[in-house]
C-alpha atoms as one frame of an Amber mdcrd trajectory, in Angstrom:
protein
  -6.700  20.180  -0.428  -7.440  19.100  -3.860  -4.341  18.124  -5.159  -3.028
  16.777  -1.700  -6.244  14.162  -2.886  -5.083  14.028  -6.687  -1.493  14.063
  -5.633  -2.117  10.421  -3.278  -4.391   9.134  -4.996  -2.066   8.543  -8.142
   0.483   7.333  -5.483  -1.787   4.517  -4.700  -2.211   3.675  -7.869   0.692
   3.804  -8.636   2.376   2.115  -5.483  -0.175  -0.579  -6.539   0.896  -1.406
  -9.600   4.554  -1.418  -9.479   3.821  -3.650  -6.546   1.946  -6.152  -9.231
  -1.212  -5.465  -6.245  -4.789  -6.160  -7.731  -7.635  -4.034  -7.803  -9.747
  -6.198  -5.269  -6.587  -6.368  -2.904  -5.867  -3.158  -2.914  -9.649  -2.068
  -2.480  -9.477  -4.340   0.331  -6.775  -2.172   2.113  -8.334   1.309   1.096
 -11.484  -0.219   2.929 -13.574   1.007  -0.004 -15.234  -0.950  -3.506 -13.613
  -2.379  -6.575 -15.900   0.102  -8.479 -13.519   2.473  -5.921 -10.760   0.940
  -7.141 -11.648   1.235 -10.586 -12.135   4.363 -10.616  -9.379   6.075  -8.744
  -7.507   4.299 -11.262  -9.144   5.957 -14.241  -8.372   9.264 -12.765 -11.841
   9.272 -11.704 -12.179   9.609  -7.800 -10.196  11.032  -5.437  -9.218   9.707
  -1.807 -10.739  11.911   0.713  -9.325  13.040   3.616 -12.154  13.392   5.236
 -12.307   8.870   5.299 -10.324   6.130   6.792  -9.208   5.192   3.333  -6.998
   8.654   3.004  -5.188   7.148   6.038  -5.047   3.957   5.310  -4.240   5.092
   0.876  -0.850   7.616   2.929  -0.414   3.924   5.459   0.179   2.206   1.878
   2.311   4.402  -0.194   4.556   4.360   2.828   4.934   0.445   2.544   5.848
   0.593  -1.148   8.773   3.767   0.223   9.598   1.863   2.438  10.178  -0.951
   1.016  11.578   0.215  -2.609  14.406   1.938  -0.714  14.950  -1.518   1.320
  14.974  -4.954  -1.616  15.361  -1.964  -4.342  14.402  -2.946  -7.448   9.988
  -3.915  -8.387  10.900  -7.752  -8.865  12.340  -8.540  -4.878   9.978  -6.672
  -3.758   7.003  -8.797  -4.774   8.860 -11.765  -3.716   9.591  -9.702  -0.428
   5.538  -9.049  -0.406   5.333 -12.960  -1.352   7.243 -14.072   1.242   6.891
 -15.801   3.981   8.773 -12.785   7.084   9.232 -15.390  10.157   9.390 -12.281
  12.079   5.524 -10.941  10.955   5.123 -14.884  11.306   2.701 -14.197   7.992
   3.454 -13.397   4.087   3.122  -9.061   4.069   0.807  -9.436   1.244  -1.977
 -11.599   3.473  -1.245  -9.284   6.295  -2.431  -5.752   4.364  -6.221  -6.135
   3.409  -6.811  -5.645   7.285  -5.640  -2.293   8.896  -3.801  -3.926  12.154
  -1.297  -5.484   8.897  -0.866  -3.332   7.149   0.007  -0.795  10.054   2.660
  -3.825  11.403   3.659  -4.522   7.812   4.649  -0.912   7.677   6.180  -0.220
  11.854   8.255  -3.413  10.492   9.587  -1.845   7.547   9.802   1.254   9.191
  12.776  -0.208  11.547  13.960  -2.425   8.692  14.758   0.544   7.241  15.830
   2.259   9.694  19.038  -0.120   9.814  20.158   0.791   6.449
């Protein structure tokens, strides 16, 4: 569905901007090249539902939505990402470039959101 691709692509770019995630880091999170992320921001590239980037994009948006619902402000979300997290045993920003780390952070946030 081209509309779903446009929506997810735009959501990923907006979430990254709001969280202060650099384009280079977003490229690592999605498993695509920095040039692809530049095209994504320009609207010239849409995430492909048949590739891994789609699932990683969904997880990234889920991370943003969970974090937004828990902390409520963009500065607090950025601080949470950059801060040490004893439960994760790392800074979340350092975990999200890898698939396993992204999944761990999302699961952690899902569990925390369930308590809110």
